[in-house]
C-alpha positions as CSV (number, residue, x, y, z in Angstrom):
1,M,-4.4,8.1,-3.7
2,N,-4.6,9.3,-6.9
3,A,-2.8,8.1,-10.3
4,S,-0.2,11.1,-10.6
5,R,0.5,10.4,-6.3
6,F,0.3,6.4,-7.0
7,H,3.2,6.6,-9.7
8,E,5.8,9.0,-7.6
9,V,5.4,6.7,-4.7
10,F,5.4,3.3,-6.8
11,G,7.2,4.3,-10.4
12,D,6.0,4.6,-13.6
13,D,5.6,1.2,-14.5
14,A,3.6,0.3,-11.4
15,D,0.1,-1.4,-12.1
16,F,-2.7,0.5,-9.9
17,W,-4.7,-2.9,-10.0
18,G,-1.6,-4.8,-9.1
19,E,-0.4,-5.8,-5.7
20,D,2.7,-5.2,-3.6
21,P,4.8,-8.3,-3.0
22,D,5.2,-7.6,0.8
23,W,1.3,-6.8,1.8
24,R,-1.0,-9.1,-0.3
25,I,-4.7,-7.6,-0.8
26,E,-5.9,-10.4,1.3
27,D,-4.0,-9.0,4.0
28,W,-5.4,-5.7,3.6
29,Q,-8.9,-7.2,3.2
30,I,-8.6,-8.8,6.4
31,E,-7.8,-5.4,8.1
32,V,-11.1,-3.9,6.5
33,S,-13.1,-6.6,7.8
34,E,-12.1,-6.3,11.3
35,D,-12.5,-2.5,11.0
36,N,-9.0,-2.1,11.7
37,T,-8.3,0.6,8.6
38,R,-10.5,2.3,6.5
39,L,-7.6,3.5,4.1
40,G,-7.6,2.2,0.4
41,Y,-5.1,-0.7,-0.3
42,W,-2.2,1.5,-1.9
43,D,-2.6,4.0,1.3
44,W,-2.8,1.0,3.4
45,V,0.6,-0.2,2.0
46,L,2.5,3.3,2.5
47,A,1.2,3.0,6.1
48,Q,2.8,-0.6,6.3
49,R,6.0,0.4,4.8
50,D,5.9,3.6,7.3
51,L,5.4,1.3,10.1
52,F,7.6,-1.3,9.2
53,I,10.5,-0.6,7.0
54,P,13.2,2.1,8.2
55,D,13.6,4.8,6.1
56,E,17.0,4.2,4.9
57,E,15.8,0.7,3.3
58,L,13.2,2.4,0.8
């Protein structure tokens, strides 16, 4: 995910080096280490949102 896409999705005040409050970096690291994902952290967060949060809540 590039910087402009990141800010488009998460807002101008979002920190690329930060962490989403619902999906921790440690959880993503476990998924990577178990070969369950090859996505980068923020792309993985978007995938989790798509899977677990209905569109009307976003």
